[in-house]
DSSP file (Angstrom, degrees, kcal/mol; ACC not computed):
  #  RESIDUE AA STRUCTURE BP1 BP2  ACC     N-H-->O    O-->H-N    N-H-->O    O-->H-N    TCO  KAPPA ALPHA  PHI   PSI    X-CA   Y-CA   Z-CA
    1    1 A M              0   0    0      0, 0.0    64,-0.1     0, 0.0     0, 0.0   0.000 360.0 360.0 360.0 124.2    0.0    0.0    0.0
    2    2 A K  E     -a   65   0A   0     62,-0.5    64,-3.4     1,-0.1     2,-0.6  -0.238 360.0-138.8 -55.3 144.7    1.4    3.4   -1.0
    3    3 A E  E     +a   66   0A   0     62,-0.2     2,-0.4    64,-0.1    28,-0.3  -0.947  28.9 175.1-106.7 128.8    2.2    5.9    1.7
    4    4 A V  E     -a   67   0A   0     62,-2.9    64,-2.5    -2,-0.6     2,-0.4  -0.986  20.8-149.6-134.6 139.3    1.1    9.4    0.8
    5    5 A T  E     -aB  68  29A   0     24,-2.5    24,-3.1    -2,-0.4     2,-0.4  -0.895  14.0-170.9-106.0 140.2    1.1   12.7    2.8
    6    6 A I  E     -aB  69  28A   0     62,-3.1    64,-3.5    -2,-0.4     2,-0.5  -0.996   6.6-169.5-129.5 135.9   -1.4   15.4    2.1
    7    7 A V  E     +aB  70  27A   0     20,-3.2    20,-3.1    -2,-0.4     2,-0.3  -0.985  19.6 176.5-115.6 131.6   -1.4   18.8    3.5
    8    8 A C  E     +aB  71  26A   0     62,-2.4    64,-0.7    -2,-0.5     2,-0.3  -0.939  14.7 176.3-142.7 157.9   -4.5   20.8    3.0
    9    9 A D  E     - B   0  25A   0     16,-2.6    16,-2.6    -2,-0.3     2,-0.3  -0.994  12.5-150.9-155.1 151.8   -6.1   24.2    3.8
   10   10 A G  E     - B   0  24A   0     -2,-0.3     2,-0.3    14,-0.2    14,-0.2  -0.901   8.0-166.0-122.8 158.2   -9.2   26.1    3.1
   11   11 A S  E     - B   0  23A   0     12,-2.7    12,-2.6    -2,-0.3     2,-0.4  -1.000   7.5-174.6-143.4 138.8   -9.9   29.8    2.9
   12   12 A S  E >   - B   0  22A   0     -2,-0.3     3,-1.3    10,-0.2     2,-0.4  -0.853  15.3-152.2-138.9 110.8  -13.1   31.8    2.9
   13   13 A L  E 3  S+ B   0  21A   0      8,-2.5     8,-1.7    -2,-0.4     3,-0.1  -0.655  87.8  16.7 -70.7 117.5  -12.7   35.5    2.3
   14   14 A G  T >  S-     0   0    0     -2,-0.4     3,-2.9     1,-0.2    -1,-0.3   0.585  89.7-165.9  91.2  13.3  -15.6   37.3    4.0
   15   15 A N  T <   +     0   0    0     -3,-1.3    -1,-0.2     1,-0.3    30,-0.1  -0.023  70.0   0.8 -47.2 123.3  -16.5   34.3    6.1
   16   16 A G  T 3  S+     0   0    0      2,-0.2     2,-0.4    -3,-0.1    -1,-0.3   0.528 107.7 102.3  78.5   7.6  -19.9   34.6    7.6
   17   17 A K  S <  S-     0   0    0     -3,-2.9     2,-0.3     1,-0.2    -1,-0.1  -0.650  93.2 -85.3-124.0  73.9  -20.6   38.0    6.0
   18   18 A G  S    S+     0   0    0     -2,-0.4     2,-1.2     1,-0.1    -2,-0.2  -0.451 105.7  26.1  75.3-130.6  -22.8   37.5    3.1
   19   19 A N  S    S-     0   0    0     -2,-0.3     2,-0.1    -3,-0.1    -1,-0.1  -0.588  78.2-172.9 -78.9  97.6  -21.3   36.6   -0.3
   20   20 A T        -     0   0    0     -2,-1.2     2,-0.5    -6,-0.0    -6,-0.2  -0.357  22.9-140.5 -85.2 168.4  -18.0   34.8    0.4
   21   21 A R  E     +B   13   0A   0     -8,-1.7    -8,-2.5    22,-0.1     2,-0.3  -0.949  30.7 178.2-128.7 108.2  -15.2   33.7   -1.8
   22   22 A A  E     +BC  12  42A   0     20,-2.5    19,-2.3    -2,-0.5    20,-1.4  -0.801  10.0 179.2-116.2 159.2  -13.9   30.4   -0.7
   23   23 A A  E     -BC  11  40A   0    -12,-2.6   -12,-2.7    -2,-0.3     2,-0.4  -0.977  11.8-151.4-149.1 154.9  -11.3   28.1   -2.0
   24   24 A A  E     -BC  10  39A   0     15,-1.9    15,-2.0    -2,-0.3     2,-0.4  -0.998  13.2-177.8-133.0 136.1   -9.7   24.7   -1.1
   25   25 A V  E     -BC   9  38A   0    -16,-2.6   -16,-2.6    -2,-0.4     2,-0.4  -0.992   7.6-173.0-137.4 141.4   -6.3   23.4   -1.7
   26   26 A A  E     -BC   8  37A   0     11,-2.9    11,-2.3    -2,-0.4     2,-0.5  -0.998  10.5-155.5-132.4 131.6   -4.4   20.1   -1.1
   27   27 A A  E     -BC   7  36A   0    -20,-3.1   -20,-3.2    -2,-0.4     2,-0.4  -0.929  13.5-155.8-105.1 130.9   -0.8   19.3   -1.7
   28   28 A L  E     -BC   6  35A   0      7,-2.9     7,-2.2    -2,-0.5     2,-0.5  -0.896   7.0-167.8-104.7 133.6    0.1   15.6   -2.2
   29   29 A G  E     +BC   5  34A   0    -24,-3.1   -24,-2.5    -2,-0.4     2,-0.4  -0.982   9.4 173.6-124.8 130.1    3.5   14.3   -1.4
   30   30 A Y  E >  S- C   0  33A   0      3,-2.4     3,-1.7    -2,-0.5   -26,-0.1  -0.951  76.9 -17.5-139.0 120.1    4.8   10.8   -2.5
   31   31 A R  T 3  S-     0   0    0     -2,-0.4   120,-0.1   -28,-0.3     3,-0.1   0.858 130.4 -51.6  55.1  42.3    8.3    9.7   -2.0
   32   32 A G  T 3  S+     0   0    0      1,-0.2   118,-3.2   118,-0.2     2,-0.4   0.343 112.3 114.6  82.7  -6.1    9.2   13.5   -1.5
   33   33 A Y  E <   -C   30   0A   0     -3,-1.7    -3,-2.4   116,-0.2     2,-0.4  -0.816  49.3-155.7-105.9 142.4    7.6   14.8   -4.7
   34   34 A W  E     +C   29   0A   0     -2,-0.4     2,-0.3   114,-0.4    -5,-0.2  -0.859  18.1 177.0-121.3 139.5    4.7   17.2   -4.4
   35   35 A R  E     -C   28   0A   0     -7,-2.2    -7,-2.9    -2,-0.4     2,-0.4  -0.974  18.7-146.4-131.5 156.0    1.7   18.2   -6.5
   36   36 A A  E     -C   27   0A   0     -2,-0.3     2,-0.4    -9,-0.2    -9,-0.2  -0.941  12.5-174.4-125.0 143.5   -1.0   20.7   -5.5
   37   37 A F  E     +C   26   0A   0    -11,-2.3   -11,-2.9    -2,-0.4     2,-0.3  -0.965  10.5 171.3-133.5 148.0   -4.7   20.6   -6.5
   38   38 A G  E     -C   25   0A   0     -2,-0.4     2,-0.3   -13,-0.3   -13,-0.2  -0.948  18.7-151.7-155.1 169.7   -7.4   23.2   -5.7
   39   39 A D  E     -C   24   0A   0    -15,-2.0   -15,-1.9    -2,-0.3     2,-0.7  -0.973  20.3-130.6-151.2 130.0  -10.9   24.3   -6.3
   40   40 A Y  E     -C   23   0A   0     -2,-0.3   -17,-0.3   -17,-0.2    95,-0.1  -0.749  25.2-176.4 -76.0 116.7  -12.6   27.7   -6.3
   41   41 A L  E     -     0   0A   0    -19,-2.3     2,-0.3    -2,-0.7   -18,-0.2   0.723  13.9-158.1 -93.2 -19.8  -15.7   27.0   -4.1
   42   42 A G  E    S+C   22   0A   0    -20,-1.4   -20,-2.5     2,-0.1     2,-1.1  -0.629  70.0  20.9  72.2-129.5  -17.5   30.5   -4.4
   43   43 A N  S    S+     0   0    0     -2,-0.3     2,-0.3   -22,-0.2   -22,-0.1  -0.567  90.6 122.8 -84.9 101.6  -19.9   31.1   -1.5
   44   44 A A        -     0   0    0     -2,-1.1   -23,-0.1   -21,-0.0   -28,-0.1  -0.985  57.3-109.2-153.9 157.5  -18.9   28.7    1.2
   45   45 A T     >  -     0   0    0     -2,-0.3     4,-2.6   -30,-0.1     5,-0.2  -0.290  33.4-108.0 -80.8 164.5  -17.8   29.0    4.8
   46   46 A N  H  > S+     0   0    0      1,-0.2     4,-2.1     2,-0.2     5,-0.1   0.870 120.0  52.0 -64.6 -32.5  -14.3   28.4    6.2
   47   47 A Q  H  > S+     0   0    0      2,-0.2     4,-1.9     1,-0.2    -1,-0.2   0.915 108.9  49.5 -63.9 -42.5  -15.3   25.2    7.7
   48   48 A Q  H  > S+     0   0    0      1,-0.2     4,-2.6     2,-0.2    -2,-0.2   0.900 110.1  52.5 -62.4 -40.0  -16.8   24.0    4.5
   49   49 A A  H  X S+     0   0    0     -4,-2.6     4,-2.5     1,-0.2    -2,-0.2   0.901 108.2  50.9 -66.0 -36.8  -13.5   25.0    2.7
   50   50 A E  H  X S+     0   0    0     -4,-2.1     4,-1.7     1,-0.2    -1,-0.2   0.918 112.0  45.6 -68.9 -37.8  -11.5   23.1    5.1
   51   51 A I  H  X S+     0   0    0     -4,-1.9     4,-1.7     1,-0.2    -2,-0.2   0.897 112.2  52.1 -66.5 -42.8  -13.6   19.9    4.6
   52   52 A A  H  X S+     0   0    0     -4,-2.6     4,-3.5     2,-0.2     5,-0.2   0.887 104.0  58.1 -61.4 -42.4  -13.5   20.4    0.9
   53   53 A A  H  X S+     0   0    0     -4,-2.5     4,-2.2     1,-0.2    -2,-0.2   0.943 109.3  43.9 -60.5 -43.9   -9.5   20.7    1.0
   54   54 A A  H  X S+     0   0    0     -4,-1.7     4,-2.0     1,-0.2    -1,-0.2   0.877 114.3  50.7 -67.6 -33.2   -9.3   17.1    2.6
   55   55 A T  H  X S+     0   0    0     -4,-1.7     4,-2.5     2,-0.2    -2,-0.2   0.927 109.7  50.9 -70.6 -44.8  -11.8   15.8    0.2
   56   56 A I  H  X S+     0   0    0     -4,-3.5     4,-1.0     2,-0.2    -2,-0.2   0.930 112.6  45.3 -53.7 -50.0   -9.8   17.3   -2.7
   57   57 A G  H >< S+     0   0    0     -4,-2.2     3,-1.0    -5,-0.2     4,-0.5   0.944 114.5  46.5 -60.9 -51.6   -6.6   15.7   -1.6
   58   58 A L  H >< S+     0   0    0     -4,-2.0     3,-0.9     1,-0.2    -1,-0.2   0.790 106.9  59.5 -67.7 -34.2   -8.1   12.3   -0.9
   59   59 A S  H 3< S+     0   0    0     -4,-2.5    -1,-0.2     1,-0.2    -2,-0.2   0.756  92.5  66.4 -67.5 -18.6   -9.9   12.3   -4.2
   60   60 A Q  T << S+     0   0    0     -3,-1.0     2,-0.3    -4,-1.0    -1,-0.2   0.748  79.7  98.2 -69.6 -22.1   -6.8   12.6   -6.2
   61   61 A L    <   -     0   0    0     -3,-0.9     4,-0.1    -4,-0.5   -57,-0.0  -0.516  55.6-166.4 -72.8 125.3   -5.7    9.1   -5.0
   62   62 A T  S    S+     0   0    0     -2,-0.3    -1,-0.1     2,-0.1    -3,-0.0   0.504  70.1  28.2 -93.2  -3.8   -6.4    6.5   -7.6
   63   63 A E  S    S-     0   0    0    -61,-0.0    39,-0.0     0, 0.0    -1,-0.0  -0.976 102.3 -73.0-146.6 161.4   -5.9    3.5   -5.5
   64   64 A P        +     0   0    0      0, 0.0   -62,-0.5     0, 0.0     2,-0.3  -0.280  60.3 175.8 -54.6 133.3   -6.2    2.7   -1.7
   65   65 A C  E     -a    2   0A   0    -64,-0.1    39,-2.1    -4,-0.1     2,-0.6  -0.903  39.8-114.0-135.0 163.2   -3.3    4.3    0.3
   66   66 A R  E     -ad   3 104A   0    -64,-3.4   -62,-2.9    -2,-0.3     2,-0.5  -0.900  48.4-163.8 -94.8 128.7   -2.0    4.8    3.8
   67   67 A V  E     -ad   4 105A   0     37,-3.5    39,-3.0    -2,-0.6     2,-0.8  -0.955  28.6-159.2-129.5 129.2   -2.3    8.5    4.2
   68   68 A R  E     -ad   5 106A   0    -64,-2.5   -62,-3.1    -2,-0.5     2,-0.6  -0.912  23.2-168.2 -96.9 108.2   -1.0   11.1    6.6
   69   69 A L  E     -ad   6 107A   0     37,-2.2    39,-2.8    -2,-0.8     2,-0.4  -0.886   5.2-173.0-107.3 117.3   -3.3   14.0    6.3
   70   70 A L  E     +ad   7 108A   0    -64,-3.5   -62,-2.4    -2,-0.6     2,-0.3  -0.894  13.8 157.8-111.5 139.0   -2.2   17.3    7.9
   71   71 A T  E     -ad   8 109A   0     37,-1.9    39,-1.9    -2,-0.4   -62,-0.1  -0.985  45.8-130.9-154.2 152.2   -4.6   20.2    8.1
   72   72 A D  S    S+     0   0    0    -64,-0.7     2,-0.8    -2,-0.3    40,-0.3   0.204  80.3 104.6 -91.6  14.8   -4.8   23.3   10.4
   73   73 A S     >  -     0   0    0      1,-0.2     4,-2.3   -23,-0.1     3,-0.4  -0.848  45.0-178.7 -93.5  90.7   -8.5   22.6   11.0
   74   74 A R  H  > S+     0   0    0     -2,-0.8     4,-3.3     1,-0.2     5,-0.4   0.908  87.3  63.5 -54.9 -39.0   -9.2   21.1   14.4
   75   75 A Y  H  > S+     0   0    0      1,-0.2     4,-1.9     2,-0.2    -1,-0.2   0.892 107.2  39.9 -57.2 -43.4  -12.7   20.9   13.3
   76   76 A V  H  > S+     0   0    0     -3,-0.4     4,-2.7     2,-0.2     5,-0.2   0.942 119.0  46.1 -71.4 -45.0  -11.9   18.4   10.4
   77   77 A V  H  X S+     0   0    0     -4,-2.3     4,-1.8     1,-0.2     6,-0.3   0.952 116.5  43.2 -66.9 -45.7   -9.4   16.4   12.5
   78   78 A Q  H  <>S+     0   0    0     -4,-3.3     5,-2.6    -5,-0.2     6,-0.9   0.912 115.5  48.6 -63.0 -41.3  -11.7   16.1   15.6
   79   79 A T  H ><5S+     0   0    0     -4,-1.9     3,-1.0    -5,-0.4    -1,-0.2   0.921 111.9  48.4 -69.3 -39.3  -14.8   15.4   13.6
   80   80 A M  H 3<5S+     0   0    0     -4,-2.7    -1,-0.2     1,-0.2    -2,-0.2   0.793 109.3  54.0 -68.0 -23.5  -13.0   12.7   11.5
   81   81 A L  T 3<5S-     0   0    0     -4,-1.8    -1,-0.2    -5,-0.2    -2,-0.2   0.556 120.6-111.3 -85.0  -8.0  -11.6   11.1   14.7
   82   82 A G  T < 5S+     0   0    0     -3,-1.0    -3,-0.2    -4,-0.4    -2,-0.1   0.504  87.5 115.5  93.7   1.8  -15.2   10.9   16.1
   83   83 A N  S   <S+     0   0    0     -5,-2.6     2,-0.4    -6,-0.3    -4,-0.2   0.824  70.3  47.0 -79.8 -29.9  -14.6   13.6   18.8
   84   84 A F  S    S-     0   0    0     -6,-0.9    -2,-0.2    -9,-0.1     2,-0.1  -0.920  85.8-122.8-115.1 141.5  -16.9   16.2   17.5
   85   85 A R        -     0   0    0     -2,-0.4     2,-1.0     1,-0.1     3,-0.2  -0.411  24.2-119.2 -75.0 149.0  -20.6   15.5   16.5
   86   86 A R        +     0   0    0      1,-0.2     3,-0.1    -2,-0.1    -1,-0.1  -0.796  50.7 148.3 -92.6 100.6  -21.7   16.4   13.0
   87   87 A K        +     0   0    0     -2,-1.0     2,-0.2     1,-0.1    -1,-0.2   0.745  65.2  19.7-102.1 -33.3  -24.5   18.9   13.4
   88   88 A T  S    S+     0   0    0     -3,-0.2     5,-0.1     1,-0.1    -1,-0.1  -0.704 103.7  44.1-130.4 178.9  -24.0   21.0   10.3
   89   89 A N     >  +     0   0    0     -2,-0.2     4,-2.3     1,-0.1     3,-0.5   0.770  61.7 158.1  55.4  29.9  -22.3   20.7    6.9
   90   90 A L  H  >  +     0   0    0      1,-0.2     4,-2.5     2,-0.2     5,-0.1   0.838  66.5  53.0 -55.9 -38.9  -23.7   17.2    6.4
   91   91 A E  H  > S+     0   0    0      2,-0.2     4,-1.8     1,-0.2    -1,-0.2   0.881 111.7  47.6 -61.9 -36.7  -23.4   17.1    2.6
   92   92 A W  H  > S+     0   0    0     -3,-0.5     4,-2.0     2,-0.2    -2,-0.2   0.888 109.1  52.4 -70.4 -35.1  -19.8   18.2    2.8
   93   93 A W  H  X S+     0   0    0     -4,-2.3     4,-2.9     1,-0.2    -2,-0.2   0.905 107.0  54.4 -65.7 -40.1  -19.0   15.6    5.5
   94   94 A A  H  X S+     0   0    0     -4,-2.5     4,-2.5     2,-0.2    -1,-0.2   0.902 106.9  51.6 -58.6 -39.7  -20.6   12.9    3.1
   95   95 A R  H  X S+     0   0    0     -4,-1.8     4,-2.7     1,-0.2    -1,-0.2   0.953 111.6  46.4 -59.8 -48.8  -18.3   13.9    0.4
   96   96 A L  H  X S+     0   0    0     -4,-2.0     4,-2.2     1,-0.2    -2,-0.2   0.864 110.2  52.3 -66.0 -35.2  -15.3   13.6    2.6
   97   97 A D  H  X S+     0   0    0     -4,-2.9     4,-1.7     2,-0.2    -1,-0.2   0.936 109.5  49.3 -63.6 -41.6  -16.4   10.3    4.0
   98   98 A R  H >< S+     0   0    0     -4,-2.5     3,-0.9     1,-0.2     4,-0.3   0.976 112.4  48.3 -54.5 -53.1  -16.8    8.9    0.4
   99   99 A A  H >< S+     0   0    0     -4,-2.7     3,-0.5     1,-0.3    -1,-0.2   0.860 117.1  44.1 -60.2 -37.5  -13.3   10.2   -0.5
  100  100 A A  H >< S+     0   0    0     -4,-2.2     3,-2.1     1,-0.2    -1,-0.3   0.716  87.6  88.5 -69.6 -27.9  -11.8    8.7    2.8
  101  101 A S  T << S+     0   0    0     -4,-1.7    -1,-0.2    -3,-0.9    -2,-0.1   0.624  87.4  47.5 -64.0 -18.9  -13.4    5.3    2.7
  102  102 A R  T <  S+     0   0    0     -3,-0.5    -1,-0.3    -4,-0.3     2,-0.2   0.486 104.5  73.2 -95.6  -5.7  -10.8    3.5    0.7
  103  103 A H  S <  S-     0   0    0     -3,-2.1     2,-0.6   -39,-0.2   -37,-0.2  -0.642  74.2-128.8-112.8 161.5   -7.8    4.8    2.6
  104  104 A R  E     -d   66   0A   0    -39,-2.1   -37,-3.5    -2,-0.2     2,-0.4  -0.973  43.1-167.3-104.9 113.5   -6.1    4.2    6.0
  105  105 A I  E     -d   67   0A   0     -2,-0.6     2,-0.7   -39,-0.2   -37,-0.2  -0.916  27.1-160.6-117.4 133.2   -5.8    7.9    7.3
  106  106 A A  E     -d   68   0A   0    -39,-3.0   -37,-2.2    -2,-0.4     2,-0.5  -0.958  23.2-150.0 -97.6 106.9   -3.8    9.3   10.1
  107  107 A W  E     -d   69   0A   0     -2,-0.7     2,-0.4   -39,-0.2   -37,-0.2  -0.724  20.3-178.3 -86.8 121.9   -5.6   12.8   10.7
  108  108 A E  E     -d   70   0A   0    -39,-2.8   -37,-1.9    -2,-0.5     2,-0.5  -0.929  21.1-144.5-120.6 136.0   -3.1   15.3   12.1
  109  109 A W  E     -d   71   0A   0     -2,-0.4     2,-0.4   -39,-0.2   -37,-0.2  -0.872  17.4-172.7 -97.4 134.5   -3.6   18.8   13.1
  110  110 A V        -     0   0    0    -39,-1.9     2,-0.1    -2,-0.5   -36,-0.0  -0.990  33.7-104.0-124.8 135.3   -0.7   21.3   12.4
  111  111 A K    >   -     0   0    0     -2,-0.4     3,-0.7     1,-0.1     5,-0.4  -0.367  37.1-125.8 -54.3 126.0   -0.7   24.8   13.7
  112  112 A G  T 3  S+     0   0    0    -40,-0.3    -1,-0.1     1,-0.2     8,-0.1  -0.421  86.1  12.9 -75.7 151.9   -1.6   27.3   10.9
  113  113 A H  T 3  S+     0   0    0      3,-0.1    -1,-0.2     1,-0.1    -2,-0.1   0.823  91.8 117.3  53.9  35.4    0.8   30.2   10.2
  114  114 A A  S <  S-     0   0    0     -3,-0.7    -1,-0.1     2,-0.1     3,-0.1   0.139  94.5 -87.7-120.6  17.1    3.5   28.7   12.3
  115  115 A G  S    S+     0   0    0      1,-0.3     2,-0.9     2,-0.1     3,-0.1   0.526  70.3 151.5  93.5   3.0    6.1   28.2    9.8
  116  116 A H     >  -     0   0    0     -5,-0.4     4,-2.7     1,-0.2    -1,-0.3  -0.591  41.0-144.8 -61.7 103.6    5.2   24.7    8.4
  117  117 A E  H  > S+     0   0    0     -2,-0.9     4,-1.7     1,-0.2     3,-0.2   0.895  91.9  35.5 -45.2 -61.7    6.7   25.1    4.9
  118  118 A I  H  > S+     0   0    0      1,-0.2     4,-2.5     2,-0.2     5,-0.2   0.895 115.9  54.1 -68.9 -37.4    4.1   23.1    3.0
  119  119 A Q  H  > S+     0   0    0      1,-0.2     4,-1.8     2,-0.2    -1,-0.2   0.881 108.9  51.3 -62.3 -36.9    1.1   24.2    5.2
  120  120 A E  H  X S+     0   0    0     -4,-2.7     4,-2.0     2,-0.2    -1,-0.2   0.850 109.0  51.9 -67.5 -34.6    2.1   27.8    4.5
  121  121 A I  H  X S+     0   0    0     -4,-1.7     4,-2.5    -5,-0.3    -2,-0.2   0.927 110.7  45.7 -66.1 -49.2    2.2   27.1    0.7
  122  122 A V  H  X S+     0   0    0     -4,-2.5     4,-2.3     1,-0.2    -2,-0.2   0.837 111.2  52.9 -69.5 -25.2   -1.3   25.6    0.7
  123  123 A D  H  X S+     0   0    0     -4,-1.8     4,-2.6    -5,-0.2    -1,-0.2   0.938 110.9  46.6 -67.5 -44.6   -2.6   28.4    2.8
  124  124 A T  H  X S+     0   0    0     -4,-2.0     4,-2.8     1,-0.2    -2,-0.2   0.907 114.0  48.5 -67.7 -38.1   -1.2   31.0    0.3
  125  125 A L  H  X S+     0   0    0     -4,-2.5     4,-2.1     2,-0.2    -1,-0.2   0.916 112.0  49.2 -66.3 -43.5   -2.6   28.9   -2.7
  126  126 A A  H  X S+     0   0    0     -4,-2.3     4,-2.2    -5,-0.2    -2,-0.2   0.949 114.5  45.3 -61.5 -51.2   -6.1   28.7   -0.9
  127  127 A R  H  X S+     0   0    0     -4,-2.6     4,-3.0     1,-0.2     5,-0.2   0.950 113.8  47.4 -54.3 -55.2   -6.1   32.5   -0.3
  128  128 A K  H  X S+     0   0    0     -4,-2.8     4,-2.1     1,-0.2     6,-0.2   0.827 111.5  50.6 -65.4 -28.0   -4.9   33.5   -3.7
  129  129 A T  H  X>S+     0   0    0     -4,-2.1     4,-2.3    -5,-0.2     5,-0.9   0.904 111.0  49.2 -75.4 -34.5   -7.5   31.2   -5.4
  130  130 A A  H  <5S+     0   0    0     -4,-2.2    -2,-0.2    -5,-0.2    -1,-0.2   0.955 113.5  46.9 -58.7 -50.7  -10.3   32.7   -3.2
  131  131 A E  H  <5S+     0   0    0     -4,-3.0    -2,-0.2     1,-0.2    -1,-0.2   0.888 118.4  41.2 -64.4 -36.7   -9.1   36.2   -4.2
  132  132 A L  H  <5S-     0   0    0     -4,-2.1    -1,-0.2    -5,-0.2    -2,-0.2   0.796  99.6-133.8 -81.5 -28.4   -8.8   35.4   -7.9
  133  133 A G  T  <5S+     0   0    0     -4,-2.3     2,-0.3     1,-0.2    -3,-0.2   0.691  79.3  57.4  80.2  21.4  -12.0   33.3   -8.1
  134  134 A Q  S   <S-     0   0    0     -5,-0.9     2,-0.5    -6,-0.2    -2,-0.2  -0.974  92.3 -91.1-168.6 157.3  -10.2   30.6  -10.0
  135  135 A V        -     0   0    0     -2,-0.3     2,-0.9   -97,-0.1     3,-0.1  -0.712  29.2-152.4 -80.1 128.6   -7.2   28.2   -9.9
  136  136 A D     >  -     0   0    0     -2,-0.5     4,-2.1     1,-0.2     5,-0.2  -0.864   6.4-166.7-101.3 104.2   -4.1   29.7  -11.3
  137  137 A E  H  > S+     0   0    0     -2,-0.9     4,-3.0     1,-0.2     5,-0.2   0.880  85.7  55.3 -62.5 -40.5   -2.2   26.6  -12.5
  138  138 A D  H  > S+     0   0    0      1,-0.2     4,-2.8     2,-0.2    -1,-0.2   0.920 107.4  50.0 -61.9 -41.6    1.1   28.7  -13.0
  139  139 A L  H  > S+     0   0    0      2,-0.2     4,-2.7     1,-0.2     5,-0.3   0.907 110.9  49.3 -63.9 -40.6    0.9   29.8   -9.5
  140  140 A F  H  X S+     0   0    0     -4,-2.1     4,-2.3     2,-0.2     5,-0.2   0.925 111.8  47.3 -53.2 -49.2    0.4   26.3   -8.3
  141  141 A D  H  X S+     0   0    0     -4,-3.0     4,-2.3     2,-0.2    -2,-0.2   0.946 113.6  49.5 -67.0 -44.3    3.3   25.0  -10.2
  142  142 A E  H  X S+     0   0    0     -4,-2.8     4,-1.5    -5,-0.2    -2,-0.2   0.950 114.1  42.6 -52.4 -56.0    5.5   27.8   -9.0
  143  143 A L  H  X S+     0   0    0     -4,-2.7     4,-0.7     1,-0.2    -1,-0.2   0.895 115.0  50.1 -64.0 -38.7    4.7   27.4   -5.3
  144  144 A V  H >X S+     0   0    0     -4,-2.3     3,-1.3    -5,-0.3     4,-0.9   0.895 103.7  59.4 -63.5 -43.0    5.0   23.6   -5.5
  145  145 A A  H >< S+     0   0    0     -4,-2.3     3,-0.7     1,-0.3    -1,-0.2   0.873  97.7  62.4 -58.6 -36.5    8.3   23.9   -7.3
  146  146 A D  H 3< S+     0   0    0     -4,-1.5    -1,-0.3     1,-0.3    -2,-0.2   0.804  93.7  62.9 -64.9 -25.3    9.6   25.8   -4.1
  147  147 A I  H << S-     0   0    0     -3,-1.3    -1,-0.3    -4,-0.7    -2,-0.2   0.910  85.2-177.9 -57.6 -45.8    9.0   22.8   -2.1
  148  148 A G    <<  -     0   0    0     -4,-0.9     2,-0.7    -3,-0.7  -114,-0.4  -0.450  53.9 -28.6  72.8-152.1   11.5   20.8   -4.0
  149  149 A V  S    S+     0   0    0     -2,-0.1     2,-0.4  -116,-0.1  -116,-0.2  -0.859  84.1 153.1 -98.1 119.3   11.9   17.1   -3.1
  150  150 A K        -     0   0    0   -118,-3.2     2,-0.4    -2,-0.7  -118,-0.2  -0.972  33.1-154.3-151.1 128.7   11.0   16.9    0.6
  151  151 A E              0   0    0     -2,-0.4    -2,-0.0     1,-0.1  -121,-0.0  -0.856 360.0 360.0 -98.7 141.1    9.7   14.1    2.8
  152  152 A I              0   0    0     -2,-0.4    -1,-0.1  -123,-0.0  -123,-0.0   0.340 360.0 360.0-128.8 360.0    7.8   15.2    5.9
């Protein structure tokens, strides 16, 4: 079974204040090589964007894998570990459950904006995607290239 690392983040500009602009990004690492994937979500909350980021990362995997998934969302980690009840965002959780079902996942919280290189990159990509209203493939390629070959 392949071992993959996913670092993900969501961003919602104007979260909770009317018409938001949200995006979700995941960087996938395999044997030290990284690729990033993202989606502009439009009107979504920060919590929904965080759930979507994990879903995007897991959805890229074409076969069952052992996954180390890092996110700065305690909400996602604690909910997926069964410590928080699902009261809202049920459709978003259902999508994540489907994406996660084939894999063995270690859900890990990483402090945001604390110098974790790859988390900082996915945070930047999520914010820029939300600002632009679309995925900028050149920006994704440029920032992922900055990672180089790195195991975490």
